[in-house]
TIDREN-93243 format. One record per residue (C-alpha): residue in one letter; z negated, y, x negated. Coordinates in steps of 0.02 Angstrom, whole numbers, m for minus. Each point is the difference from the previous one (the first is absolute). Layout:
{r->a | up->Z | north->Y | east->X}
...
END
This chain:
{r->m | up->m16 | north->m5 | east->3}
{r->k | up->m32 | north->139 | east->m142}
{r->f | up->190 | north->m56 | east->m89}
{r->y | up->86 | north->60 | east->161}
{r->r | up->m117 | north->149 | east->11}
{r->k | up->38 | north->30 | east->m165}
{r->e | up->196 | north->m15 | east->6}
{r->f | up->m12 | north->109 | east->173}
{r->l | up->m71 | north->137 | east->m104}
{r->l | up->135 | north->m7 | east->m132}
{r->i | up->138 | north->m5 | east->131}
{r->a | up->m78 | north->149 | east->97}
{r->i | up->m13 | north->93 | east->m178}
{r->i | up->180 | north->m38 | east->m54}
{r->l | up->43 | north->63 | east->172}
{r->l | up->m78 | north->175 | east->m6}
{r->s | up->76 | north->26 | east->m192}
{r->v | up->165 | north->m52 | east->68}
{r->n | up->m20 | north->120 | east->154}
{r->a | up->m59 | north->143 | east->m119}
{r->t | up->126 | north->m12 | east->m116}
{r->c | up->129 | north->25 | east->163}
{r->q | up->m90 | north->147 | east->47}
{r->d | up->14 | north->72 | east->m188}
{r->n | up->187 | north->m46 | east->m9}
{r->t | up->28 | north->73 | east->174}
{r->s | up->m100 | north->170 | east->m35}
{r->s | up->117 | north->m4 | east->m158}
{r->v | up->169 | north->m1 | east->78}
{r->t | up->m64 | north->107 | east->158}
{r->d | up->m59 | north->148 | east->m139}
{r->a | up->176 | north->m34 | east->m96}
{r->d | up->91 | north->6 | east->174}
{r->s | up->m100 | north->169 | east->31}
{r->k | up->52 | north->68 | east->m169}
{r->v | up->183 | north->m44 | east->m2}
{r->e | up->8 | north->95 | east->176}
{r->k | up->m94 | north->140 | east->m49}
{r->r | up->141 | north->6 | east->m155}
{r->s | up->127 | north->m25 | east->131}
{r->k | up->m63 | north->141 | east->98}
{r->k | up->m1 | north->127 | east->m145}
{r->k | up->183 | north->m46 | east->m39}
{r->k | up->67 | north->67 | east->167}
{r->r | up->m78 | north->158 | east->0}
{r->y | up->127 | north->147 | east->m20}
{r->k | up->m15 | north->139 | east->m74}
{r->l | up->101 | north->162 | east->67}
{r->s | up->19 | north->164 | east->m74}
{r->n | up->m110 | north->132 | east->1}
{r->i | up->128 | north->154 | east->m34}
{r->d | up->m14 | north->125 | east->130}
{r->l | up->164 | north->44 | east->47}
{r->s | up->m45 | north->131 | east->118}
{r->h | up->80 | north->125 | east->m128}
{r->w | up->148 | north->m77 | east->m44}
{r->s | up->185 | north->m23 | east->73}
{r->v | up->132 | north->m126 | east->m75}
{r->t | up->171 | north->m24 | east->m38}
{r->t | up->86 | north->m185 | east->m5}
{r->p | up->163 | north->m67 | east->m42}
{r->e | up->46 | north->m13 | east->172}
{r->l | up->116 | north->95 | east->95}
{r->n | up->m52 | north->77 | east->162}
{r->e | up->77 | north->39 | east->164}
{r->k | up->77 | north->143 | east->m68}
{r->g | up->59 | north->m66 | east->m161}
{r->k | up->m122 | north->66 | east->m123}
{r->a | up->m159 | north->m90 | east->m77}
{r->t | up->m127 | north->m33 | east->101}
{r->n | up->m147 | north->113 | east->m23}
{r->i | up->m186 | north->m36 | east->122}
{r->e | up->m127 | north->117 | east->m1}
{r->p | up->m193 | north->7 | east->48}
{r->p | up->m40 | north->m70 | east->147}
{r->e | up->134 | north->m134 | east->m23}
{r->i | up->m16 | north->m44 | east->m174}
{r->l | up->m173 | north->m64 | east->55}
{r->n | up->70 | north->m139 | east->84}
{r->y | up->96 | north->m52 | east->m135}
{r->a | up->m41 | north->m190 | east->9}
{r->s | up->73 | north->m35 | east->165}
{r->d | up->155 | north->127 | east->m8}
{r->e | up->148 | north->m70 | east->m29}
{r->r | up->90 | north->126 | east->m94}
{r->l | up->m139 | north->m11 | east->m134}
{r->l | up->m49 | north->m196 | east->m12}
{r->k | up->127 | north->m31 | east->m120}
{r->y | up->m16 | north->145 | east->m124}
{r->m | up->m192 | north->61 | east->35}
{r->y | up->m122 | north->m146 | east->20}
{r->n | up->m159 | north->m78 | east->m43}
{r->d | up->m25 | north->m140 | east->m131}
{r->s | up->m147 | north->m74 | east->83}
{r->t | up->m60 | north->m121 | east->m156}
{r->s | up->m22 | north->183 | east->m107}
{r->g | up->m34 | north->120 | east->134}
{r->t | up->122 | north->118 | east->m84}
{r->l | up->129 | north->94 | east->109}
{r->m | up->193 | north->m62 | east->m66}
{r->f | up->160 | north->118 | east->m22}
{r->y | up->152 | north->m105 | east->m5}
{r->a | up->175 | north->95 | east->m43}
{r->y | up->170 | north->m40 | east->m37}
{r->p | up->170 | north->99 | east->m9}
{r->s | up->86 | north->41 | east->201}
{r->e | up->78 | north->130 | east->67}
{r->a | up->m152 | north->67 | east->62}
{r->t | up->m11 | north->177 | east->m131}
{r->t | up->m99 | north->159 | east->31}
{r->a | up->68 | north->160 | east->m63}
{r->n | up->46 | north->31 | east->m192}
{r->t | up->m11 | north->m186 | east->m33}
{r->k | up->110 | north->m169 | east->m24}
{r->y | up->m155 | north->m107 | east->m5}
{r->s | up->m106 | north->m74 | east->137}
{r->r | up->m196 | north->m22 | east->27}
{r->s | up->m157 | north->m51 | east->79}
{r->e | up->m82 | north->149 | east->m30}
{r->l | up->m156 | north->69 | east->82}
{r->r | up->1 | north->228 | east->m4}
{r->e | up->m157 | north->87 | east->31}
{r->q | up->m9 | north->92 | east->148}
{r->m | up->m150 | north->129 | east->m6}
{r->v | up->20 | north->16 | east->194}
{r->p | up->20 | north->m154 | east->77}
{r->g | up->207 | north->m1 | east->65}
{r->n | up->21 | north->170 | east->m91}
{r->n | up->114 | north->7 | east->m164}
{r->a | up->m29 | north->214 | east->0}
{r->v | up->m180 | north->m2 | east->m58}
{r->n | up->m4 | north->m33 | east->m180}
{r->w | up->m109 | north->44 | east->m164}
{r->t | up->20 | north->109 | east->m148}
{r->f | up->m51 | north->m58 | east->m156}
{r->a | up->m137 | north->171 | east->m11}
{r->q | up->m59 | north->m101 | east->160}
{r->g | up->m9 | north->m137 | east->m95}
{r->g | up->17 | north->m204 | east->39}
{r->t | up->m40 | north->m180 | east->m73}
{r->m | up->78 | north->m160 | east->57}
{r->k | up->m89 | north->m158 | east->m56}
{r->g | up->71 | north->m183 | east->0}
{r->k | up->m27 | north->m187 | east->m40}
{r->l | up->152 | north->m102 | east->m17}
{r->a | up->107 | north->m126 | east->m52}
{r->m | up->192 | north->m44 | east->m20}
{r->e | up->21 | north->m164 | east->104}
{r->d | up->170 | north->m42 | east->m28}
{r->v | up->167 | north->82 | east->m79}
{r->s | up->167 | north->m61 | east->m30}
{r->k | up->102 | north->36 | east->m157}
{r->d | up->163 | north->82 | east->m49}
{r->a | up->139 | north->m88 | east->m89}
{r->n | up->m73 | north->30 | east->m160}
{r->g | up->m159 | north->m83 | east->34}
{r->k | up->m97 | north->161 | east->8}
{r->y | up->m100 | north->21 | east->162}
{r->h | up->38 | north->122 | east->106}
{r->k | up->m83 | north->178 | east->16}
{r->v | up->m110 | north->65 | east->132}
{r->i | up->m109 | north->153 | east->44}
{r->i | up->m163 | north->m34 | east->56}
{r->m | up->m58 | north->165 | east->33}
{r->q | up->59 | north->204 | east->3}
{r->i | up->m44 | north->160 | east->26}
{r->h | up->137 | north->75 | east->92}
{r->g | up->41 | north->171 | east->41}
{r->r | up->34 | north->118 | east->163}
{r->l | up->69 | north->149 | east->43}
{r->t | up->m85 | north->95 | east->121}
{r->n | up->92 | north->39 | east->153}
{r->k | up->m2 | north->210 | east->m71}
{r->q | up->54 | north->m73 | east->m174}
{r->r | up->136 | north->m111 | east->75}
{r->d | up->97 | north->150 | east->109}
{r->l | up->m36 | north->106 | east->m164}
{r->i | up->133 | north->m100 | east->m112}
{r->k | up->89 | north->m48 | east->142}
{r->q | up->m27 | north->m193 | east->m32}
{r->k | up->42 | north->m111 | east->151}
{r->d | up->m149 | north->m96 | east->m18}
{r->n | up->m190 | north->21 | east->m49}
{r->n | up->34 | north->m123 | east->m160}
{r->a | up->m53 | north->44 | east->m153}
{r->p | up->m18 | north->m124 | east->m176}
{r->p | up->m132 | north->m119 | east->m22}
{r->i | up->m117 | north->72 | east->m158}
{r->l | up->m73 | north->m173 | east->m38}
{r->k | up->65 | north->m194 | east->14}
{r->i | up->m83 | north->m128 | east->m73}
{r->y | up->111 | north->m137 | east->m16}
{r->w | up->m62 | north->m195 | east->m34}
{r->q | up->128 | north->m48 | east->m148}
{r->d | up->5 | north->m153 | east->m89}
{r->g | up->m178 | north->m23 | east->39}
{r->k | up->m62 | north->151 | east->m63}
{r->i | up->m34 | north->165 | east->87}
{r->r | up->143 | north->138 | east->m24}
{r->v | up->m24 | north->188 | east->50}
{r->k | up->122 | north->118 | east->33}
{r->t | up->m30 | north->173 | east->45}
{r->k | up->123 | north->186 | east->19}
{r->e | up->19 | north->138 | east->m129}
{r->l | up->81 | north->170 | east->30}
{r->k | up->179 | north->4 | east->m99}
{r->d | up->m46 | north->175 | east->m27}
{r->v | up->m194 | north->63 | east->m14}
{r->s | up->43 | north->167 | east->12}
{r->v | up->59 | north->m19 | east->194}
{r->i | up->m155 | north->88 | east->116}
{r->g | up->18 | north->44 | east->198}
{r->d | up->127 | north->m91 | east->117}
{r->a | up->96 | north->m80 | east->m129}
{r->l | up->m125 | north->m132 | east->m33}
{r->l | up->31 | north->m52 | east->173}
{r->h | up->163 | north->m81 | east->m55}
{r->e | up->10 | north->m183 | east->m29}
{r->d | up->141 | north->43 | east->m130}
{r->a | up->m144 | north->82 | east->m106}
{r->w | up->m95 | north->m138 | east->m27}
{r->g | up->55 | north->m163 | east->m124}
{r->d | up->m66 | north->m171 | east->m38}
{r->d | up->m148 | north->m1 | east->m171}
{r->e | up->39 | north->m132 | east->m118}
{r->g | up->m153 | north->m107 | east->83}
{r->f | up->m137 | north->m66 | east->m63}
{r->n | up->m59 | north->m198 | east->m15}
{r->f | up->m180 | north->m66 | east->29}
{r->e | up->m60 | north->m115 | east->m155}
{r->q | up->m62 | north->m125 | east->118}
{r->e | up->108 | north->m159 | east->77}
{r->v | up->m61 | north->m27 | east->179}
{r->g | up->144 | north->m121 | east->35}
{r->f | up->m34 | north->m93 | east->174}
{r->g | up->m189 | north->45 | east->1}
{r->k | up->m118 | north->88 | east->96}
{r->f | up->m5 | north->194 | east->m95}
{r->t | up->m70 | north->176 | east->65}
{r->l | up->92 | north->159 | east->7}
{r->e | up->m88 | north->186 | east->44}
{r->v | up->128 | north->134 | east->8}
{r->r | up->m104 | north->181 | east->m9}
{r->a | up->87 | north->171 | east->39}
{r->s | up->m93 | north->158 | east->m4}
{r->d | up->52 | north->178 | east->m52}
{r->g | up->113 | north->m6 | east->m152}
{r->k | up->m30 | north->m174 | east->m49}
{r->m | up->32 | north->m190 | east->56}
{r->v | up->m76 | north->m139 | east->m75}
{r->v | up->49 | north->m195 | east->41}
{r->v | up->m145 | north->m127 | east->m75}
{r->l | up->26 | north->m202 | east->m17}
{r->n | up->m123 | north->m115 | east->6}
{r->n | up->m142 | north->141 | east->m4}
{r->s | up->44 | north->m9 | east->m182}
{r->e | up->179 | north->78 | east->m60}
{r->y | up->34 | north->186 | east->56}
{r->k | up->160 | north->96 | east->m3}
{r->v | up->m32 | north->187 | east->15}
{r->y | up->110 | north->121 | east->47}
{r->e | up->m55 | north->215 | east->m31}
{r->n | up->157 | north->87 | east->m31}
{r->i | up->126 | north->120 | east->57}
{r->h | up->71 | north->m111 | east->95}
{r->i | up->m136 | north->m50 | east->115}
{r->k | up->m53 | north->176 | east->27}
{r->k | up->141 | north->62 | east->68}
{r->w | up->33 | north->m153 | east->124}
{r->g | up->m150 | north->77 | east->86}
{r->v | up->133 | north->101 | east->106}
{r->f | up->24 | north->m191 | east->84}
{r->e | up->m84 | north->m69 | east->143}
{r->n | up->m36 | north->m177 | east->m30}
{r->y | up->m23 | north->m193 | east->73}
{r->f | up->m58 | north->m155 | east->m73}
{r->k | up->105 | north->m158 | east->9}
{r->a | up->m49 | north->m188 | east->m32}
{r->g | up->94 | north->m180 | east->32}
{r->n | up->153 | north->m56 | east->m63}
{r->y | up->147 | north->98 | east->m32}
{r->f | up->123 | north->m137 | east->m72}
{r->q | up->100 | north->86 | east->m134}
{r->s | up->187 | north->m128 | east->4}
{r->r | up->134 | north->m17 | east->94}
{r->d | up->14 | north->m175 | east->m44}
{r->e | up->74 | north->m146 | east->102}
{r->g | up->m154 | north->m106 | east->35}
{r->a | up->m115 | north->96 | east->m88}
{r->f | up->m168 | north->40 | east->64}
{r->a | up->m202 | north->57 | east->m35}
{r->t | up->m156 | north->m43 | east->94}
{r->v | up->m135 | north->126 | east->m70}
{r->k | up->m207 | north->m53 | east->91}
{r->y | up->m134 | north->130 | east->15}
{r->y | up->m174 | north->m40 | east->m1}
{r->e | up->m46 | north->158 | east->16}
{r->l | up->68 | north->176 | east->24}
{r->e | up->m99 | north->192 | east->36}
{r->v | up->26 | north->184 | east->17}
{r->t | up->m92 | north->128 | east->m26}
{r->h | up->22 | north->193 | east->9}
END
């Protein structure tokens, strides 16, 4: 009888041990499943761009019903994620939380250029291009961006893209004074992504003795020789800052390299009003060419 009791106790102990082991294994599997599920949920989170578009319009390479480049202003631009006119050219990258700008050569070009763009234009008053700023009033534009993708030419060189600008503009009074058909003035600043580096171009007077109304004519201004920053940004993320103030313009790359313009040309440019531009102003007409620029951050202050 004692033998049977011992045998029974031994079997009971073995069963309890097996049951405890199974519970531990089940608990481990459940915990593992829970962790996988949590990781899966994290992977499915989508990031949206937090760039404020309430003071920007955008021009794209698509022709509108009037046969001109499509331009979308506030408040319509705020619905870019569902606007069929913009879905191909300005859209969210949900994995990086960036705003993407895609451009290619098309028939949709703007005045005084042969190139197409997916580019933002600053509007100090939403929907109104007539309110702008002078260098005396000042302004700063900051951006964090990257070249996502760009085609190459027949020689294997990447196509150029203008990623930021300060563009000049004539007031209505100035336009009428020089009898010009529109308010267009030259850009005082163009910032290029070129072969993986950042290149800056600005305007200079052909004759520095010019004064008064003669400064308003586009043919009074020519291109400078340009400036290349030393750092190579390639297809990586980088920051750009543009500061405009009375008689001075500064371009900063990655908070470490500076190009300062403080000369007679910038001083005399003070006659113009200006506005900032940012995005993808594609500099090629090659068949099949394209570029995509991504903006992580973009901010303007005055």
